[in-house]
MILOKE-199800 format. One record per atom (N, C-alpha, C): residue in one letter; x negated, y, z. Coordinates in steps of 0.05 Angstrom, whole numbers, padded with zeros to 5 digits, always signed. Layout:
! residues N
AXYZ
...
END
This chain:
! residues 105
M-00889+00394-00112
M-00888+00418-00096
M-00886+00410-00066
A-00903+00423-00050
A-00904+00417-00022
A-00877+00423-00009
V-00869+00405+00009
V-00843+00408+00023
V-00848+00427+00047
R-00828+00444+00052
R-00830+00462+00075
R-00822+00447+00101
V-00838+00450+00121
V-00831+00439+00148
V-00827+00462+00167
S-00812+00456+00188
S-00806+00477+00208
S-00814+00466+00235
A-00809+00482+00255
A-00816+00473+00283
A-00800+00448+00290
E-00776+00444+00279
E-00760+00421+00286
E-00771+00395+00276
D-00784+00395+00252
D-00794+00370+00241
D-00824+00368+00239
F-00838+00388+00249
F-00867+00389+00247
F-00880+00365+00261
D-00871+00359+00285
D-00883+00336+00300
D-00880+00310+00284
A-00856+00305+00275
A-00850+00280+00261
A-00865+00278+00234
K-00865+00299+00219
K-00877+00298+00193
K-00907+00302+00192
V-00918+00318+00211
V-00946+00325+00210
V-00961+00309+00232
L-00954+00313+00257
L-00969+00301+00279
L-00967+00271+00281
Q-00944+00260+00272
Q-00940+00231+00274
Q-00944+00217+00247
S-00954+00231+00227
S-00959+00220+00201
S-00981+00199+00202
E-00977+00177+00188
E-00998+00157+00186
E-01020+00166+00166
L-01012+00182+00147
L-01031+00193+00128
L-01042+00220+00138
P-01066+00227+00129
P-01076+00254+00135
P-01057+00275+00123
V-01056+00299+00134
V-01037+00319+00126
V-01051+00346+00121
I-01043+00359+00100
I-01051+00387+00094
I-01027+00404+00099
V-01030+00425+00115
V-01008+00444+00120
V-01017+00472+00113
E-01002+00484+00094
E-01008+00512+00087
E-00988+00530+00102
F-00999+00549+00118
F-00983+00569+00130
F-00983+00593+00111
Y-00959+00601+00102
Y-00956+00621+00081
Y-00934+00640+00088
S-00933+00661+00071
S-00911+00681+00072
S-00901+00685+00043
D-00875+00689+00041
D-00864+00693+00014
D-00875+00718+00000
S-00883+00738+00015
S-00893+00763+00003
S-00924+00762-00002
C-00936+00740+00004
C-00966+00738+00002
C-00974+00729-00026
I-00987+00747-00041
I-00996+00741-00068
I-01017+00718-00068
P-01037+00718-00051
P-01056+00695-00051
P-01041+00668-00046
C-01020+00669-00030
C-01005+00644-00024
C-00992+00634-00050
K-00981+00653-00066
K-00969+00645-00091
K-00990+00634-00110
Q-01014+00645-00110
Q-01035+00635-00127
Q-01045+00608-00118
L-01043+00603-00092
L-01052+00577-00081
L-01032+00554-00087
S-01007+00561-00090
S-00986+00541-00093
S-00992+00520-00115
P-00999+00528-00140
P-01004+00507-00160
P-01029+00491-00154
I-01048+00502-00140
I-01073+00487-00132
I-01065+00466-00112
L-01049+00473-00092
L-01040+00453-00073
L-01022+00432-00086
G-01006+00441-00105
G-00989+00422-00120
G-01005+00401-00135
G-01028+00410-00146
G-01046+00391-00160
G-01058+00372-00141
I-01066+00381-00117
I-01078+00364-00097
I-01056+00343-00088
E-01032+00353-00084
E-01010+00335-00076
E-01006+00314-00097
D-01006+00321-00122
D-01002+00301-00144
D-01025+00281-00145
D-01049+00291-00143
D-01072+00273-00147
D-01078+00255-00123
Y-01069+00263-00099
Y-01073+00247-00075
Y-01047+00238-00063
E-01028+00232-00081
E-01000+00227-00073
E-00997+00206-00051
D-01011+00184-00053
D-01008+00162-00033
D-01029+00163-00011
K-01045+00184-00011
K-01067+00185+00008
K-01065+00208+00028
V-01051+00230+00020
V-01049+00254+00036
V-01020+00266+00033
N-01009+00275+00055
N-00984+00290+00054
N-00990+00319+00054
V-00974+00335+00039
V-00978+00364+00037
V-00952+00377+00045
Y-00954+00396+00064
Y-00930+00411+00073
Y-00937+00440+00075
K-00915+00456+00077
K-00918+00485+00079
K-00902+00495+00103
V-00913+00515+00117
V-00898+00528+00139
V-00896+00557+00133
N-00872+00568+00132
N-00868+00596+00127
N-00871+00611+00154
V-00891+00628+00155
V-00897+00641+00181
V-00875+00661+00189
N-00859+00670+00169
N-00837+00689+00176
N-00815+00675+00191
F-00810+00649+00184
F-00788+00634+00197
F-00798+00617+00220
D-00823+00610+00220
D-00834+00593+00242
D-00858+00606+00254
A-00854+00630+00264
A-00876+00645+00277
A-00887+00630+00301
E-00870+00614+00315
E-00881+00600+00338
E-00901+00579+00330
L-00898+00566+00307
L-00918+00547+00298
L-00944+00562+00290
A-00941+00584+00277
A-00965+00600+00270
A-00980+00609+00295
E-00965+00617+00315
E-00977+00625+00341
E-00990+00601+00355
K-00977+00579+00355
K-00987+00554+00368
K-01014+00546+00356
Y-01017+00549+00330
Y-01041+00541+00316
Y-01060+00565+00310
A-01055+00587+00323
A-01072+00611+00321
A-01077+00619+00292
V-01055+00618+00276
V-01057+00627+00248
V-01053+00657+00247
M-01074+00671+00239
M-01073+00700+00239
M-01070+00713+00212
A-01073+00697+00191
A-01071+00708+00163
A-01059+00687+00145
S-01046+00696+00124
S-01036+00678+00103
S-01052+00682+00078
P-01058+00661+00064
P-01053+00633+00071
P-01075+00622+00090
T-01067+00605+00107
T-01085+00589+00124
T-01077+00560+00120
I-01097+00543+00114
I-01092+00515+00109
I-01105+00499+00131
L-01088+00483+00145
L-01097+00465+00166
L-01098+00437+00156
F-01118+00422+00164
F-01121+00394+00157
F-01118+00377+00182
F-01099+00358+00182
F-01094+00341+00205
F-01100+00312+00199
K-01111+00299+00219
K-01115+00270+00217
K-01108+00258+00244
S-01091+00238+00243
S-01082+00225+00268
S-01070+00245+00288
G-01056+00265+00278
G-01042+00284+00294
G-01060+00307+00305
E-01085+00307+00298
E-01104+00327+00308
E-01114+00345+00285
E-01116+00371+00290
E-01128+00389+00270
E-01157+00383+00269
V-01167+00377+00244
V-01196+00371+00241
V-01211+00394+00227
S-01197+00410+00212
S-01210+00433+00200
S-01189+00453+00189
R-01198+00476+00180
R-01180+00496+00169
R-01195+00513+00150
I-01180+00525+00131
I-01191+00543+00111
I-01172+00567+00111
R-01184+00591+00111
R-01168+00616+00110
R-01171+00629+00083
G-01149+00639+00072
G-01150+00654+00047
G-01148+00636+00023
L-01148+00649+00000
L-01146+00635-00026
L-01173+00622-00032
V-01172+00596-00038
V-01196+00581-00044
V-01192+00565-00070
K-01214+00558-00082
K-01213+00542-00107
K-01207+00513-00100
R-01198+00499-00121
R-01190+00471-00118
R-01213+00454-00107
N-01237+00459-00116
N-01259+00441-00107
N-01264+00444-00077
A-01259+00467-00065
A-01262+00470-00036
A-01241+00454-00021
L-01217+00453-00032
L-01196+00437-00020
L-01202+00407-00023
E-01211+00400-00046
E-01218+00371-00051
E-01240+00362-00032
E-01259+00380-00026
E-01281+00374-00008
E-01269+00367+00020
E-01250+00384+00029
E-01238+00379+00055
E-01221+00353+00055
V-01207+00348+00033
V-01191+00324+00030
V-01210+00299+00032
G-01233+00301+00019
G-01253+00280+00020
G-01262+00273+00048
K-01263+00294+00065
K-01271+00289+00093
K-01248+00276+00109
L-01223+00280+00100
L-01201+00268+00114
L-01198+00238+00108
L-01206+00230+00084
L-01202+00203+00075
L-01223+00183+00084
END
């Protein structure tokens, strides 16, 4: 299960990560976010030593959502070497996520 990050540890865990990072911006009340959770969990398990997966709750870390112009939940950002390289908005199938992960590696 993806670990939740906040504004306090976002830089250390995401921007300074040696591995590529997937960050889901979500809300507890978001049904598509809940549907996406097991898909992201599977990605996290299958790419365990290649990609880090984190979650940001937009209700508690609105400043991060604002900083990255996240306007809807779920929004998934893909980071490599501390830079956002792509993003996906909304509920997506696993193969779409794997395609983006393939671009990161």
